[in-house]
C-alpha positions in Angstrom: 0.0 0.0 0.0 1.2 3.5 -0.8 2.6 5.2 2.3 1.0 8.6 1.6 -2.4 7.0 1.0 -2.1 5.0 4.2 -1.2 8.2 6.1 -4.1 10.1 4.6 -6.5 7.4 5.7 -5.0 7.5 9.2 -5.3 11.3 9.3 -8.9 11.4 8.2 -9.9 8.6 10.6 -8.7 10.4 13.6 -11.6 11.5 15.9 -9.8 14.7 16.9 -9.6 15.7 13.2 -13.2 14.9 12.6 -14.2 16.9 15.7 -12.2 19.9 14.5 -13.9 19.7 11.1 -17.3 19.7 12.8 -16.3 22.7 14.9 -15.2 24.5 11.7 -18.6 23.8 10.2 -20.5 24.9 13.3 -18.5 28.2 13.5 -19.2 28.8 9.8 -23.0 28.1 10.2 -23.3 30.3 13.3 -21.4 33.2 11.6 -23.5 33.0 8.4 -26.8 32.6 10.3 -26.0 35.6 12.5 -25.1 37.7 9.5 -28.2 36.7 7.6 -30.6 37.5 10.5 -28.9 40.8 11.2 -29.1 42.1 7.7 -31.7 43.1 5.1 -31.8 44.0 1.5 -31.8 47.9 1.2 -34.9 49.5 -0.3 -34.7 52.0 -3.1 -35.2 54.9 -0.7 -32.4 53.7 1.5 -30.0 53.5 -1.4 -31.0 56.9 -2.6 -30.4 58.5 0.8 -27.1 56.7 1.2 -26.0 57.8 -2.3 -26.9 61.4 -1.4 -25.0 61.3 1.9 -21.9 59.8 0.2 -22.0 62.5 -2.5 -22.4 65.2 0.2 -19.4 63.9 2.1 -17.2 63.8 -1.0 -18.2 67.5 -1.7 -17.2 68.4 1.9 -13.8 66.8 1.4 -13.3 68.6 -1.9 -14.3 71.9 -0.2 -11.9 71.3 2.7 -9.1 70.6 0.3 -9.9 73.8 -1.8 -10.0 75.9 1.4 -6.6 74.5 2.5 -5.1 75.5 -0.8 -6.6 79.0 -0.5 -5.3 79.4 3.1 -1.8 78.3 1.9 -1.9 80.8 -0.9 -3.0 83.6 1.4 -6.3 84.2 -0.2 -8.3 82.9 2.8 -8.0 83.5 6.5 -7.9 80.4 8.6 -10.5 80.1 11.3 -10.5 78.3 14.6 -12.2 75.1 13.3 -10.0 74.8 10.2 -7.6 71.9 9.9 -4.6 73.0 7.9 -1.9 70.3 7.4 1.6 70.9 6.4 0.7 69.7 2.9 -2.8 70.0 1.5 -2.2 66.7 -0.4 -3.1 65.0 2.9 -6.7 66.1 2.5 -6.9 65.8 -1.2 -9.8 63.5 -2.1 -8.2 62.5 -5.3 -5.2 61.0 -3.4 -7.2 59.2 -0.8 -7.1 55.4 -0.8 -10.9 55.2 -0.3 -13.6 57.7 -0.8 -17.0 57.6 1.0 -19.5 55.5 -0.9 -23.1 54.4 -0.7 -22.4 51.3 1.3 -20.9 53.4 4.2 -24.3 54.9 4.9 -26.5 51.8 4.9 -27.5 50.8 8.4 -28.5 47.3 9.3 -27.3 46.0 6.0 -24.5 43.5 5.5 -22.1 45.0 2.9 -19.8 42.4 1.5 -17.1 44.8 0.3 -16.7 46.2 3.9 -17.0 43.0 5.8 -15.2 40.4 3.6 -11.7 41.2 4.9 -12.6 40.9 8.7 -14.6 37.7 8.0 -11.6 36.2 6.1 -9.3 37.1 9.0 -11.7 35.2 11.4 -11.6 32.1 9.1 -7.8 32.3 8.8 -7.4 32.4 12.6 -9.6 29.4 13.1 -7.8 27.4 10.3 -4.4 28.4 11.9 -5.5 27.0 15.2 -6.9 23.9 13.4 -3.7 23.3 11.5 -1.5 23.6 14.6 -3.6 21.3 16.8 -4.1 18.7 14.1 -0.4 18.8 13.2 0.7 18.4 16.8 -1.8 15.6 17.6 -1.2 13.7 14.4 2.4 13.0 15.1 2.2 13.3 18.9 -0.4 10.5 19.3 1.6 8.2 17.0 4.8 8.7 18.9 3.2 8.3 22.3 1.2 5.2 21.3 3.9 3.3 19.3 2.2 3.8 16.0 5.3 5.1 14.4 7.2 2.0 15.5 4.7 -0.1 13.7 5.0 1.9 10.6 8.8 1.6 10.7 8.5 -2.2 10.8 6.6 -2.0 7.5 8.7 0.8 6.0 12.1 0.9 7.7 13.1 4.3 6.6 12.7 7.0 9.3 12.9 10.0 7.1 10.5 8.5 4.5 7.9 7.8 7.2 8.2 11.2 8.9 8.3 13.0 5.5 5.2 11.2 4.4 3.4 12.2 7.5 4.4 15.8 7.2 3.6 15.9 3.4 0.2 14.3 3.9 -0.6 16.7 6.7 0.3 19.8 4.7 -1.5 18.6 1.6 -4.7 17.8 3.6 -4.5 21.2 5.3 -4.1 23.0 2.1 -7.0 21.2 0.4 -9.3 21.6 3.4 -8.4 25.3 3.8 -8.8 26.1 0.1 -12.3 24.5 -0.1 -13.4 25.9 3.3 -12.3 29.4 2.4 -13.9 29.4 -1.1 -17.2 28.1 0.4 -17.0 30.6 3.2 -16.4 33.7 1.0 -18.9 32.5 -1.6 -21.6 32.0 1.0 -21.2 35.5 2.4 -21.2 37.0 -1.1 -24.5 35.2 -1.7 -25.9 36.6 1.5 -24.9 40.1 0.4 -26.7 39.5 -3.0 -29.9 38.2 -1.3 -30.1 40.0 2.0 -27.6 42.7 1.9 -25.5 44.8 -0.4 -22.4 43.7 -2.4 -20.7 47.1 -2.2 -17.9 48.2 -4.6 -16.4 45.0 -5.8 -13.6 46.4 -7.9 -10.5 44.7 -9.3 -8.4 46.2 -6.6 -10.8 44.8 -3.9 -10.6 41.3 -5.3 -6.8 41.6 -5.7 -6.4 42.6 -2.0 -8.8 39.9 -0.8 -7.0 37.3 -2.9 -3.6 38.3 -1.6 -4.9 38.0 2.0 -6.4 34.6 1.1 -3.1 33.3 -0.3 -1.1 34.5 2.7 -3.7 33.0 5.0 -3.3 29.6 3.4 0.4 29.9 3.8 0.1 30.7 7.5 -2.1 27.6 7.9 0.7 25.5 6.5 3.3 27.2 8.7 1.1 26.5 11.7 0.6 22.8 10.8 4.4 22.3 10.2 5.3 24.1 13.5 2.8 22.0 15.5 4.2 18.8 13.8 7.8 19.7 14.4 7.4 20.8 18.1 5.4 17.6 18.9 8.0 15.5 17.2 10.8 17.1 19.2 8.8 16.7 22.4 7.4 13.2 21.5 4.0 14.3 22.7 1.1 16.5 21.6 1.2 18.3 24.9 4.8 19.4 24.2 3.5 21.6 21.3 0.7 23.0 23.4 3.0 23.7 26.4 5.6 25.4 24.2 3.1 27.8 22.7 1.6 28.6 26.1 5.0 29.2 27.6 6.0 31.4 24.7 2.9 33.5 25.0 3.2 34.0 28.8 6.9 34.3 29.1 7.8 36.2 26.0 4.8 37.9 24.4 3.5 39.1 27.8 6.4 38.9 30.2 9.2 40.2 27.9 6.9 42.9 26.5 6.4 44.1 30.0 10.1 44.1 30.7 10.8 46.0 27.5 8.2 48.6 28.5 9.8 49.0 32.0 13.3 49.4 30.4 11.9 51.8 27.8 13.4 49.7 25.0 13.1 51.0 21.5 11.0 49.0 19.0 10.2 46.0 21.2 7.7 44.8 18.5 10.6 43.6 16.4 11.4 40.9 19.0 7.8 39.5 19.0 6.8 36.7 16.6 3.2 38.1 16.6 4.4 41.2 14.8 5.7 39.1 11.9 2.6 37.0 11.9 0.4 40.1 11.5 2.7 41.6 9.0 2.6 38.5 6.8 -1.2 38.1 6.9 -2.2 41.8 6.6 0.6 42.6 4.1 2.1 45.4 6.3 1.8 46.5 10.0 2.8 49.9 11.3 4.2 50.5 14.8 5.1 53.7 16.6 8.6 54.3 17.9 8.4 56.8 20.8 12.2 57.4 20.7 12.6 58.2 17.0 11.9 61.9 17.5 14.0 62.4 20.7 16.9 63.9 18.8 15.4 67.4 19.0 15.4 67.9 15.3 13.3 70.8 14.1 10.3 70.2 11.9 7.9 67.4 11.5 9.1 63.9 12.7 7.2 60.7 11.8 8.1 58.2 14.5 6.3 55.3 12.9 7.9 52.3 11.2 6.5 49.4 9.3 7.1 45.7 9.0 6.2 44.3 5.6 5.0 40.9 4.5 8.4 40.0 3.1 10.1 40.3 6.5 7.3 38.3 8.0 7.7 35.6 5.5 11.4 35.4 6.0 11.0 35.1 9.8 8.3 32.4 9.5 10.3 30.4 6.9 13.5 30.6 9.1 11.6 29.5 12.2 9.6 26.7 10.6 12.6 25.5 8.6 14.8 25.3 11.7 12.3 23.5 13.8 11.4 21.0 11.0 15.1 20.3 10.3 15.6 19.8 14.1 12.6 17.4 14.2 13.9 15.3 11.3 17.4 15.1 12.8 16.1 14.2 16.3 13.7 11.6 14.8 16.5 9.9 12.9 18.8 9.6 15.9 16.5 8.9 18.9 15.3 5.7 20.4 11.6 5.4 19.7 10.8 2.6 22.1 
């Protein structure tokens, strides 16, 4: 029998995996049902009012930009309520990433264009948890129960057995995540068409959503490989769970508190969570309170960003190191 096919049958037969799939479906149904019951298809009058409000807001933005230009040129006198930035381009509607639109002024209506990104983040978070727990339990249970030893009696090649397990796990996670994500997004798009409002579904919107979707699938694979590697090193599922719990408490919480007490500059760069967020969202911006302490005259922007490329590099390095360590330890250790 093919080793990969045997591992796939073992993976799908596990009760824990089946339970997690059921929980995924329950979370999906509850979220969709809640959205459906809390939304309604907007009437013609609602759409007309929302369009008028959006148009009025755009005109206000254009008027504010025009007044800023006149104040800068000296043809208008600034008043107390006027906001005059250093550069009027900051308030130029033509340069804004997103202008007010009809969907922004619809109340009690599910707008797919506005809610798709947060909903996708929610699904990715669940799938990441799913991938880590399944990856850890899949190898941890076999190591603890002696199932790996039985496999080695049939196929006496340690790296082949462990590689088949890891490859089967990642392939199954990728297939499940892709199908679940497509069904999830498609269902909410259908809800928006029937009992809501689609919003502005431009090519840029779909491109951004697709990029988030792709990076989310990648994060699920990283989580599965990390859970698999840590459980292999610790020879038990609880080793992976304990490692994550210890990291969150000792480093993400404890070390962050120490950095704050010591007034350390840019402590976010030492936190794995920063790179996780940067990878999924594409970019994350932090504030460095010490960047402008030099006393330089003029405007100082103390913010800094971490991009998805840096997040990917950190995740690849961490996952690659742990997987390599797991394969090395598995090859050398006594499994009995």
